[in-house]
C-alpha positions in Angstrom: 236.4 -39.4 -34.9 233.9 -37.3 -32.9 233.4 -38.1 -29.2 230.1 -39.8 -28.3 227.9 -37.3 -26.4 225.8 -39.0 -23.8 224.4 -38.3 -20.3 224.4 -41.0 -17.6 222.0 -41.6 -14.7 221.6 -44.5 -12.2 218.2 -45.4 -11.0 217.2 -47.9 -8.3 213.9 -49.3 -7.0 213.6 -52.2 -4.6 216.5 -54.4 -5.8 216.3 -53.3 -9.4 219.2 -51.2 -10.8 219.1 -49.3 -14.1 222.0 -47.7 -15.9 220.6 -45.1 -18.3 222.4 -43.4 -21.1 220.8 -40.5 -22.9 222.2 -39.8 -26.4 221.0 -37.1 -28.8 218.8 -38.8 -31.4 215.3 -39.5 -32.5 213.6 -41.0 -29.5 214.6 -44.7 -29.8 214.6 -46.8 -26.7 216.7 -50.0 -26.0 216.4 -51.9 -22.8 219.0 -54.7 -22.3 219.5 -54.8 -26.1 215.7 -55.3 -26.8 213.1 -52.9 -28.1 211.3 -50.9 -25.4 207.8 -52.5 -26.3 209.3 -56.0 -26.1 210.9 -55.6 -22.7 208.2 -53.6 -20.9 205.0 -55.5 -21.8 202.3 -53.7 -19.9 201.1 -50.1 -20.6 201.7 -49.2 -17.0 205.4 -50.1 -17.1 205.8 -48.2 -20.4 204.1 -45.1 -19.0 206.2 -45.2 -15.8 209.5 -45.6 -17.7 208.7 -42.8 -20.2 207.1 -40.4 -17.7 210.2 -38.2 -17.1 210.9 -37.5 -20.8 207.3 -36.9 -21.5 207.1 -34.4 -18.7 209.9 -32.2 -20.0 208.8 -32.8 -23.6 212.2 -34.1 -24.8 211.0 -37.6 -25.7 211.9 -37.3 -29.4 215.2 -35.6 -28.9 217.1 -38.4 -27.1 217.8 -42.1 -27.8 217.7 -44.0 -24.5 220.0 -47.0 -24.0 219.4 -48.8 -20.7 220.9 -51.8 -18.9 218.6 -53.1 -16.1 219.2 -56.0 -13.8 217.6 -57.6 -10.8 214.2 -57.1 -9.4 210.8 -57.4 -11.1 209.8 -55.7 -14.4 207.7 -53.0 -12.6 210.5 -52.1 -10.3 212.8 -52.0 -13.2 210.5 -49.5 -15.0 210.6 -47.3 -11.9 214.4 -47.6 -11.8 214.6 -46.5 -15.4 212.4 -43.5 -14.6 214.8 -42.3 -11.9 217.8 -43.0 -14.1 216.4 -40.9 -16.9 215.6 -38.1 -14.5 219.1 -38.0 -13.2 220.6 -38.1 -16.7 218.3 -35.2 -17.7 219.6 -33.1 -14.7 223.2 -33.9 -15.9 222.1 -32.7 -19.4 220.4 -29.5 -18.2 220.6 -28.5 -14.5 217.7 -26.1 -15.0 215.3 -29.1 -15.3 216.0 -30.0 -11.7 213.3 -27.8 -10.3 210.6 -29.2 -12.6 211.6 -32.8 -11.9 212.0 -32.3 -8.2 208.4 -30.8 -8.0 207.0 -33.9 -9.6 209.0 -36.2 -7.2 211.0 -37.8 -10.0 214.4 -37.2 -8.4 213.4 -39.0 -5.2 214.4 -42.6 -4.8 211.6 -44.8 -3.5 213.2 -46.3 -0.4 210.5 -48.9 0.3 212.1 -52.4 0.3 210.9 -55.9 0.9 210.6 -56.6 4.7 212.7 -59.5 5.9 211.3 -62.8 7.0 211.5 -63.3 10.8 212.5 -66.6 12.5 209.6 -68.5 14.2 207.2 -67.1 11.6 206.0 -68.0 8.1 207.0 -64.7 6.5 207.7 -61.1 7.4 204.4 -60.7 9.2 202.5 -64.0 8.7 202.6 -66.4 11.6 202.2 -70.1 11.7 198.7 -71.2 12.5 198.0 -71.3 16.2 196.2 -74.3 17.8 194.8 -74.2 21.3 194.3 -77.9 21.5 
C-alpha cells in the first residue's frame, strides 16, 4: 500500500488551535468532520480560512482536513489560515517569501485581557457613587 502524502501545519489564534493536513486532491475541505460551508457559516470566516490557498493559487490541488478546537468560530478560521500557510511552506519552501510578505506566517499574538480584582472586567470598573 502506498504511503499517504500529506503536509501538516499548526495554527493558533486567541485560544483556538487548528491542526491542518494538506493532501494532494481536488480542493475538498473538511473541518472537524463537517463540510467547510457547514462549519464556517459567514462569508468572512470562509474567506479568511481560504485566503492562503487562494493567494498561491493552489486551492484546487489540495484536499484540506482540519481539526479545530477551542475559541470562537472567527478565531478558528484565522487559526486554520495560519495552519494552511505553515503546511504550504512544508510542501514548498519557496512559497515562504510570498506568504511572509502577506503576513500569513505571523501568529496574531493578541489575547483576551484578564479580569482584574476589584473591577467588573479587564478595564470596566464598578460604578462609583459620591454619596
